[in-house]
N, C-alpha and C positions, 0 to 999 in steps of 0.2 A: 496383687492384692489392691483393692480399691482404697484410695486415700481418704475417702469420705467416711470410712468406718472407724478411723482413729479418733480418739477423744481429744488429742492434742495435735497441734500443728507445729511448724518450725519455730514460730514466735514463742509459743508456750515453753518449748524446751530451752530456748535462749533465755527467757525470763527466769526459769528454774535454775539454770546454770549460773547466771549472773547473781541471783539471790544466794545461792550456795557459796559462791566466791566471796560475796560481801559478808556473809555470816562467818566464814573462816577468817577473814581479815579482822572482824570484830573480836573473835576469840583470841587471835594472835595479839591484838592490842591489849587484851586483859592479862596476858601472860607477863611474867616477870619474877623477880626474886621474891621469896616469901620470908617471913620472920621465922627464926628458930627459937629454941628455948633460951639460948644465951644472948642472942642479939635481936634487936628490934629494927625492922626495915621500914622507915617512914614512907617509902615509895608505894606501899600497898594502898595508900590513900591519895594517890596522885589523880589529877583531873582526867588524865587519859584512861586510867583503869576504872574510875568510878562513874564518869559521866559520858565520855566520848565512846568508849567501846560498847556499852549497852545500847546507845542510840544507833550505832552502826549495825549491831546485831538485829535490832528491832526493824531497821529499814530493810535488811536482808530478809527477815521473816515476812514482812509485808509484801516484798517483791515476790517471794515464793508463793504466798497465798494468792496474790493476783495472778501469777502464772498458772496456778491450778484452776482458779475460778474463771479465767478468761475464756470466753467461747470463741472457738476458731471461726474465722469468716468463711462463708460458703460462697466461693467465687464461681463455682460451676453450677449451672442449673440443670436439673435432671428433667428430661422431657417426658419421662414416664409418670411423673407426679401430677401432670396437668389433667 
């Protein structure tokens, strides 16, 4: 199969994979104990869960969007197009 027919190249897939890993890390940073009806957990308002984790997820989503929109470089020149 001809590699020039694919919409993505190796770099696109690396960017998509890295973006997905960063998003998963962001969601793991948001995780933690929650409040119940009998006890209040003040950790739900921590800086890690409110500010850091959403920024990490946002960076991951931006990386994935860039990985999708990035145009693969065309290193081979086709002599039939001339």
